[in-house]
N, C-alpha and C positions, 0 to 999 in steps of 0.2 A: 486523605490521599490513599490511593490503592497501595497494597503491599508491593505489587510489581507493576511496572509499566506495561500497558497493553499495546498491541500492534494495531495500527489503523489500516483498515481496508477502504480504499476509495474506488468504488466500482458502481457504475450507473445501471448495470443489468442486475436486477434483483435475484434472478435465478443463479447467476454466476456468483454473486455475493453469498448466497446461501451455500453453494457448493464449496466456496473457499472457507466459509465458517465451519462446514463439516470437516474439511481437511484439517483445520486447526484442532478440532475435537479429536480427530484420528491421530494427530501428532501429540496429543496430550497437552496442548497449549490452552491458555485462558481464552475465553470468548473475545474476539477482536472488537474494537470500536469500528463502526461502519458508517460510511458516508456515501452519498450518491452524486453529490455536486461539490464543486470547489468551495462554495460558501459553507456547506455543512462540514466539510473537512477542516477548513480554517477555524471554524468555531470549536471543533473538538480539540485541535492543536492548542488553541488558546486556553481551553478549560481543563485539559487532562495532561497527565504525564504520559507521553507517548514514547515507547521504546524503539519504534521503527514503523515503517509503512510500506504497503504495496499500493501503488498508484496506477490506476488505469489511465493510459495516455488520452484516450478518447472518452470524454464524459458528455454524451449527447452532442450538443453543438459547441462544446468548449473542450479545451485541452487541460490536462492536469498540471500544467507548468506552475501556476500560482501556488499550488500545494507543495510541489517540489522545491520551489524557491523558499517558502516559509520553513520547511523542514531543514533545508540546507543552512539557512540563517541561524537555526537553533542547534545545528550540529547533530541532528537526529538522522540516523541511517534510513535509507529507503531504497526500494527497487521499483522499476516500472513494470506494468503488465500491458500487453497489447495483443491484438489479433494479427498484427504484422503490418509491415509497410510504413511504419512511422519513423520519422527522423527526430532523434533526440537532440535538443539544443546543445551546443558545445559545452556550456557550463555544467551540464549533467551527463555528458557523453561517457564518463567513467562508471556510471551506475549500471547495475545488473538489469537486464531486460528479460522477463519471463514471458514467453509467448503462449497464447492459447492454441489448442486446448491444454489446460494446466495438468501437470503430472505432480503427484504428491511429492516425489523426490525433488522436483524443481522448487516447489514452494518451501519445502524443508530446508534446502540449501540456501535459498534467499534469506529466510528468517534466521538461519544459523549465523549468517554474516552480520546480523544486527547485534549479536551478542545477547539476544533475549533468552 
């Protein structure tokens, strides 16, 4: 097992995922685990110790709700990311929403809430 839990990034846009990984580096954080689909993210959650997650609401033709539900069931903190205009289900309405374009300070604040 890793010394520290990693943050999971669930983002279907490869360039945005790379930009977020660069932000983690700029913040001095470990390289995040990355997934582009719900299935990939769920596999990572099952296999690794995850300390928190940033979940893009829109993953191609699907929504990130299954990942949110899986993390909530494991009591793992997370925040949503979105380009805007998305309705978060009532069960997750209390979660932070970070909107694109991302600012380093917004990402830092979301991750700080994870206690990572």
